[in-house]
C-alpha positions in Angstrom: 38.9 133.6 138.6 41.2 133.2 135.6 44.0 131.7 135.3 47.2 133.8 135.0 48.7 133.8 131.7 45.9 132.8 130.0 45.4 135.8 127.9 49.1 135.8 126.6 48.5 132.3 125.7 45.5 132.5 123.8 46.8 135.5 121.9 49.7 133.5 120.8 47.5 130.6 119.6 45.7 132.9 117.8 48.5 134.7 116.4 50.3 130.9 115.3 46.7 130.3 113.7 46.4 133.5 111.6 49.9 132.6 110.7 49.7 129.5 109.5 46.0 129.7 107.8 47.6 133.2 105.8 48.5 130.8 102.8 45.5 128.9 102.5 43.7 132.2 102.3 45.9 134.2 100.0 45.6 130.4 97.9 41.5 130.8 98.0 41.9 134.5 97.1 44.1 134.0 94.2 41.6 131.5 93.2 38.8 133.9 92.8 40.6 136.5 90.9 41.4 136.6 87.4 45.3 136.4 86.4 44.9 140.0 85.3 43.9 141.3 88.6 46.6 138.9 90.5 49.4 140.2 88.6 47.8 144.1 88.7 47.9 144.7 91.9 48.6 144.1 95.6 44.8 143.4 96.8 44.2 141.7 100.0 40.9 140.3 98.7 39.4 139.9 95.3 37.7 143.0 93.8 35.8 140.8 91.6 35.0 137.7 92.8 34.7 135.0 90.2 34.7 131.2 89.8 35.5 131.0 86.4 38.6 129.0 88.0 36.9 126.5 89.4 34.9 126.3 86.1 38.1 125.2 84.3 38.7 122.3 86.9 35.4 121.0 86.3 34.6 121.3 82.7 38.4 120.2 81.4 39.1 116.8 81.5 42.8 116.9 81.9 42.4 118.8 85.1 39.4 116.8 86.7 40.9 113.3 85.6 43.9 114.5 87.0 41.7 114.4 90.4 40.3 111.4 89.6 43.4 109.4 88.7 45.3 110.7 92.0 42.2 109.6 94.4 42.6 106.1 92.7 45.8 105.3 93.1 45.8 107.1 96.5 43.1 104.8 97.7 44.3 101.9 96.0 47.8 102.5 97.7 46.0 103.0 101.1 43.9 100.0 101.2 46.8 97.9 100.1 49.2 99.2 102.5 47.1 98.6 105.1 46.1 95.3 104.0 50.1 94.3 103.8 50.9 96.0 106.7 48.4 94.2 109.2 49.9 90.7 109.6 53.5 91.8 109.0 52.8 94.1 112.2 50.9 91.2 114.2 53.9 89.4 113.8 56.3 91.4 114.8 54.0 92.3 117.8 53.1 88.6 119.3 55.8 86.6 117.9 59.8 86.5 118.4 62.0 84.7 115.4 65.5 85.0 114.3 66.3 88.7 113.1 63.0 89.8 114.1 64.6 93.1 115.0 66.8 93.9 112.3 64.1 93.2 109.8 62.1 95.4 112.0 65.0 97.9 111.7 65.6 97.5 107.6 61.4 98.2 107.5 62.1 101.9 108.7 65.5 102.3 106.3 63.5 101.8 103.5 61.0 104.8 105.0 64.0 106.7 105.3 65.4 106.4 101.5 64.6 109.3 99.0 62.4 108.3 96.4 64.6 109.2 94.0 67.0 106.2 94.7 64.2 103.6 93.8 63.0 105.8 90.7 65.2 103.8 87.7 64.7 100.0 89.5 60.9 100.9 88.8 60.8 102.5 85.7 62.8 99.6 84.0 60.9 97.2 86.0 57.5 98.6 85.0 58.3 99.2 81.6 59.7 95.4 81.0 56.0 94.5 82.3 53.7 96.5 80.9 52.6 98.6 84.5 53.9 102.0 82.9 51.5 104.9 83.0 49.0 103.0 85.4 47.5 103.6 88.5 48.4 100.1 90.1 52.1 101.0 88.7 52.3 104.1 91.4 50.2 102.4 94.0 52.7 99.4 94.5 55.4 101.9 93.9 54.6 104.0 97.1 53.7 101.0 99.1 57.9 100.5 99.3 57.6 103.9 101.4 54.1 103.6 103.1 54.2 99.8 104.4 57.2 100.0 107.1 55.3 103.3 108.1 52.1 101.5 108.5 54.0 98.2 110.0 55.6 100.8 113.0 52.4 102.1 113.5 50.1 99.2 113.7 52.7 97.4 115.7 52.5 99.6 118.9 48.9 99.4 118.7 49.0 95.6 118.5 51.4 95.7 121.5 49.4 97.7 123.4 46.6 94.8 123.5 47.0 92.3 126.0 48.0 89.1 124.8 45.5 87.4 127.2 42.7 88.2 124.9 44.2 86.0 121.8 44.9 83.0 124.4 40.8 83.6 125.7 39.6 83.8 122.2 41.3 80.6 121.3 40.2 78.9 124.3 36.8 80.1 123.4 36.8 78.3 119.7 37.5 81.1 117.8 39.6 80.8 114.6 42.6 82.8 114.2 40.7 84.9 110.8 37.3 85.4 113.2 39.4 86.1 116.1 41.3 88.7 113.7 38.6 90.4 112.2 36.1 90.1 114.9 37.9 90.5 117.9 41.4 92.0 117.5 40.3 94.6 114.6 38.3 96.4 117.1 41.0 97.0 119.5 43.3 98.5 117.1 40.7 100.4 114.8 42.2 103.8 116.1 45.9 102.5 114.8 44.2 101.2 111.5 42.6 105.3 111.3 46.1 106.8 111.7 48.0 104.6 109.7 45.4 105.0 106.9 45.5 108.7 107.8 49.6 108.4 106.8 49.8 106.2 104.0 47.0 108.6 102.2 48.7 111.8 103.1 52.1 110.3 101.8 50.7 109.2 98.8 48.4 112.2 97.8 51.7 114.6 97.9 54.4 112.6 96.1 55.6 113.8 93.1 58.5 112.2 92.1 57.6 108.8 91.2 53.5 109.8 90.1 55.6 111.7 87.5 57.7 109.6 86.1 55.5 106.4 86.4 52.8 108.1 84.8 52.1 109.8 81.5 48.5 110.3 80.1 46.4 107.6 81.7 47.3 107.8 85.2 48.7 111.2 85.2 48.0 112.8 88.6 46.9 116.0 89.7 49.8 117.0 90.9 51.9 116.7 87.8 48.7 118.4 86.1 49.7 121.5 88.1 53.3 122.0 86.9 51.7 122.1 83.2 50.3 125.2 83.6 53.0 127.6 81.6 51.9 128.2 78.3 53.0 131.3 75.5 50.7 133.4 77.6 52.1 133.1 80.9 51.1 131.0 83.9 47.2 131.0 84.7 47.6 132.0 88.3 43.9 131.9 89.3 43.3 128.4 87.6 46.7 127.3 89.5 45.0 128.6 92.6 42.0 127.0 92.3 43.5 123.4 91.6 45.8 123.9 94.8 42.8 124.7 97.0 40.7 121.6 95.6 44.1 119.6 96.0 43.9 120.5 100.0 40.2 119.5 100.4 40.7 115.4 100.0 44.0 115.6 103.2 41.1 118.0 104.9 38.2 115.5 104.9 40.6 112.7 105.6 41.9 114.8 108.8 38.3 115.4 109.8 37.1 111.8 110.0 40.3 110.4 111.5 40.9 113.7 114.0 39.7 111.1 117.1 42.6 108.4 116.4 45.3 110.5 115.3 45.0 112.2 118.7 45.1 108.9 120.4 48.1 107.8 118.4 50.2 110.6 119.4 49.1 110.0 123.2 50.4 106.5 122.6 53.8 107.5 121.2 53.5 105.8 117.8 53.0 109.2 115.9 
């Protein structure tokens, strides 16, 4: 027997899905059109589909190096943020020390601060030490915002692991490094996956710091996309193709950590 109201709920979910996917479909449709067709008339789908826009992305160094630069500094930021946050989160989870609550709140205030506040200090510091226009510069700048978030998420997962596991491991002769890597990490791998996802997504979509701290060698794809205006006008097809390809890494990350994200929501830390 069908549950009452099931049809209405299904229709509502379907309409919501169609509404949320409409911009993605429109972007994909534009990426398969020429700029002339995009500007000429309103069409729901391409009348003469073409892959020329994607060919531009994969053949011109400015475009594909933009993607490579973004992937390099985003991956570097994700790894460094998780590595730094793991011991910090363990300390907040397992130990009580003077000012621990205030320090934990201070970490969160860094995450609440707009990136523009740190823009000038980073610019002057990196110019002095020679880090401007490098992947490491952007990765380190993004850590200011990602490490507090990573500590907050990981602390919640670690607090859910009973302290008896630590004590039993020490009684069995495990040193801390061996215990942490062999036993404790297995207990919080869902939290590590969730943390890596959010660090990746913030670093991938952030534009202000990445645009200011890079110029040529580490210029990300988001910056390249803002420079598609020429004397002939905006190249809408290439810009749409770049937008479609920009969605792909995030979609892949969501696919691989989807179960961990669901567990994070269930634990109330996401």
